[in-house]
N, C-alpha and C positions, 0 to 999 in steps of 0.2 A: 228759491222762490216757493217751492212746494211746502217748505217748513213755515214760511210766513203765511201762506194760505191756510195751513192747518191751525196756526195760532189764531188767526182772525176768526175762523169758523168756531174754534173752541170758545173764544171770548164771547162771540155772538150768542152761542148756546147758553153760556153761563149767565149772561145779562138777561136773556129771555126767561131763564129759570127764575131769576130774582124778581123780574117783573110779574111773573105769574104768582109767585109767593106773596108779593106786595098787593096783588089785585089792584092794579093801577086804575082800571075803570071805576071800581068802588071808591078808591081814594079820591078820584076826581069828582065823583058825585058828592062825597062828603065835603070836599073843598068848596064846591059850588053852594051847598047848603050853608056852610059856615060863613062864606062871603056875604050871602044874603042877610045873615044875622048881624054882620058888622055894620049894615046900613040902617039898622034900627036906631032912630034918634034918641031913644031912651037907654041905649046900651051903657053909656058911661055914668048913668045914675047908680050903677053897681060896678065900681072900679075894679074890684077883684075878679068878678066874672068877665068883665071886658078884657082885662089883661090876660086871663087864661085863654079866652077865645082867640085873641090876636096871636098869642104864642102858638096855639094849635094851628092856626092858619099859616103862619110863617113856616112851621115845621113841615106841614103837608106840601106847601108850595115848594120848599127846598127839595123834598124827596122826589116829587113828580118831575120837576125841572131837571134835577141832577141826573136821574136815570135816563130821561129822554135825550138829554144832551150827550151822554156817554154812548148811547145806541147810535146816534147820528154820527158821532166822530168815528166809531168803528166802521160804519158804512162808508165814510169818507176814506178810511184806510183801505177798505176793499176796492174802492174805485181807483185809488192810487196804485194798488197792486196790478189792477187790470191795465192801467196806463204803462206801468213798468214792463208788463209782459209784451206790450207792443213795441217797446223801445229796444235799442241795441247798444252794445259797447259801453262806453263811459257813461252815457246818459242813463242806461239801465242800472249800472252799478251804483250811480249816485242816488237814483230813486230808491233802490233797494236798501241802501245804507240809511237814508232818511226814514224809510218806512220801518226799519228795524228799531231805530231810536223812538219813533212815534209809538210803535206797539209796546215797547218797554214801558213808556209813560202811561199808556192806556191800561196795561195790565196792573201796574202799581196803583193806579187810581181805582180800578175795580176792586182790588184787594182792600184798599182803605175804605171805600164806600160800603163794601160787603161787611167789613168789621163794624162800621158805624151802625149797621142794622141791629147788632147785638145790644146797642144802647137805646133801643126804641121802646123800652118798657114804659108803663104808665108813669112811674116816678123816677126813671133813670136820670132825667135832667135836673133833679132836685139836689139840694145840698144833703149832706149825710150827718147822722149822729152815730158815733161809733162807741160802743161800750166794751171795756176789757175787764174780765174777772179772773183773778188768780184762782187756780185749782187747789186741791189739797196738797199739803207739803210744806206749809209754813213759809219761812223766809226764802227758801229756794224758789218756790212757785211765785211768791210776791215779787222777787227780783226779776223773774222772767216776764211777769205782767208789765213791770216798768220798762223792760227792754222793748216789749211790743209797743208800749205807749210812745217811746222815742221813735221807733221804726215808723209809725204812722204819721207822727208829727214831721219827721224828716221827709217822708213821701210827699206830704202835702206841700212842704216848702219847695221841694224839687220841681213840683208841677206848677208852682206859682199860685197855689191855693191858700186861702186864709184858714187858719186853725185856731180854735179856742177851747180851753179846758173848762167844761161846765161844772164838773165836780170831781173830787179825787179823795180817796181814803187811803192813808198811808199804812204801810206794814209796821209791825212792832219793832223790828230791827232794821230792815231795809226794804226797798221796793214799795209796791202798792198792793192793796187788797182789791181795789177796783178804781176805775176812772171812766168818765164820760166826756167825749170830746165832740165838738162840732167842726165839720170841715166844709168850707164854702168854696165852690168852684164849679166849672163846667162838668156836667155828668159825674159829680162826686159820688152820688149814691150808686149810679149805674156801674161805676168802676169798683167801688169798695164792697158792693154786695158779694163779690167773689171771695172776700175775706171772712165771711160768716162761717164760724165753726170752731173746732178745738185745734190749737196750735201746740205741738209737742217739742220740747227741748231736751236734748241729751248732752251733758257736759260733765267735766270734773268740777264739782261744786266749790266755789271760793269760800263757802261758809262751813265746809267740812274739814276738820283738822286732819282727818285720815285720807283726804284727797280721793274720796270714792267718787265713782261716776253716778250721777243722779239723773232721773227723768222727771221733768216737770211739765205741767199742763196749764194752759190759760184759754179761756173762752172769749171769743170775739163775737159781738152782736152788732149788726149794722141796720140802721133804720133810715128811711127817707125823711127828711125834715119837712113837715107839713105845717102850713100856716094855721095859727090858732083859730082863724075865722073860717077854716075849711067847712063847707056845708055838709060834707058826708059824715061828720062826727059831731054830735051834740052832747055836751057835758053840762049837766045842771049842777048848781051849787051843792045840792044834797047828794050828788054822786061821788063827791070827793071829801077827803079830810086834809086840811092844810096845817102843817106844823112849822114853826120857825125855831131856829137855833143859831148859835154863834158860828160864823164861818171860820173854819180852820184851814190854814195853808198846808201845802205839802211839807212833811217833816214836823208838823204839829204846831208851827208858829201861828199866832193869832192874826187873822187878816182884818176882822172887824170886831169892835167891842160890843156893838149892838147885835140884836138877833136879825141879821140880814139874810142868812141862808134859809132856803125854803125846801120843805119836803111835802110832796103831794101824793096822797094814796088814793087810788081809784078803787072804791069799795067793792064794786061788783067783780072786778077781775083780780084784785090784789096787787096790781101793778103799782110800784113805788118809784117816784122820780124825785131827784134832788138837784138843786142848783145853788152854788155858793160863789160863783165867779164874779157876778155883777156887784156893783157897789151899793145898791139899794135893794130893800126887800121887794119892792114893787117890780123892779127889773128881773130879779131872780124868779119871782112868781110867774111873770110873763113867759120867761124862757122855759121854766118847768112845765107850764101848761102846754106850750108848743111841743115839747118833747113827749109829754103824755099822749097828746093826740097822735104824734108820729108812732108811738109804741102801739096804740090801739089799731091804727091802720095797718102797721106792719104785721101785727098778729092776725088780722083778717086776711092779708095777702098770703101769709104763710099757710093759713088754714086752706085757702083756695088752692094753692099750689100743691099741698100734700094730697088734697082730694083728687086733683087732676092726675097726679102721678099714680095714686092708688088705683084709679080706674084702669090704668095701663099696666098695673102689676109692678110698678117701680116703687121701691121702699127707701125712704131717706130717714135716717135717724135724726131726731131733733136734739138740740142742746149739747150736753156733754158726750152724747154717743156719736156725734158727727165729727170725727177727727179728719182734718183736711190737709195738714202739712206737718212735716217733720223737719226739725232743725238739729242736725248732729254736729257738735263741735269737737267731740272726742269719742272714739279713738281716731276718727277721720273727720273730714269736713264735708258736709253735704246738706243742702236744703232740697227737699223733694216734696212736690205736691202729690198727694195720694190719689187725687181725682183725675189728673191729666198726665201724671208721670213726668211733668216738667221738672228739671233739676239743675242745680249749679253747685260747684264747689267753692264759689266765692261767697262764703258765709258773711264775711265782713261787710261786703257791699249790700247784701240783703238786709242785714241788721241796721244798715245806715239808710234804709228806705228804698233801695232799688228792687222793687217787686213787680215792675211793669210786665216782665216776661211771664210771671205767674198769673197776673190778672188777664193778660192777653190770651194765654193758653186756655184758661178757664172759660172765658167768654166765647172763644172760638169753639171749644168743645160743646158748649151749651147751644151754639148755633146748629150744630149737627144733631145734638140730642133732641132739640125742640122739633126738628123735622121728623126724627124717628118716633117721638112720642105722639106728635100730632097726626102723623101720617097713617 
């Protein structure tokens, strides 16, 4: 009985801690303000703004209700324990057994809800655009980039998400030099942002007749997909250069005989976006513009985050300097995340898209890191 009382007290304390972090009174004030905005008769004259507003209301309502309900249920468990303390014999044993089961469920729910808070970022619920770039090393690095492409496509498939290759550049002999894919699904960006950085492969190269061990690198970039009409970014026609060319498929085969592929260059930033997957030039241009806006917003998000961390004395390398995970296939088998120390020897499963344990470990580590940096 003392153990159950201690579990209840600990869970109550953890829930109170989360409620303080969430600042529920401020959340409820924001919710009241947003609800008043939904009563504006002219709201739906701007459908995109209306949809964003309704989405925010639903999210805040869910957060407020869920945590209040969990706190009430823990209170009910405490009352049940008091009742058990006044009981005797078989009745007490039955109540304690039921309470043990109830507490296990509440603890599991708390863990799930606490983890969901790691996906509360501004764009975490958006779809994701994921770019893969082969590092130096020719065919070996390009083959590694293609292995990563397959890994993320399999990950999306396992999670029931829709994936689409937006553009791809094949390697000279094997593999790919680069690829851009869109992944559509719940919290796609929030989950995949943990994959941003350099991925390192160590193996006996199948392309080396001497069977020497090689180390290869590939860079993964992850962007939230932003609607082309997003008001936070304005792109004027004079801000960009648009080029068209014939779309080529993976392996060099010709997909379209006309100039359907589109390359858009943002002149001020030098950002270049290509799309060749759609069947018409207009569709490719629309997708490319959407990705360009995503890149511009992602760049601003990264700038803000680096500034925030720099104020706290935390230094994060950008681009190729940010190695996050090592995949060793020879002389032993091990995949290890260098940020969290999460690791597994089941390299085949990881390369087949089973990376959730790494994603979860990273997001949980960021939950603690955010408290440390902000506190």
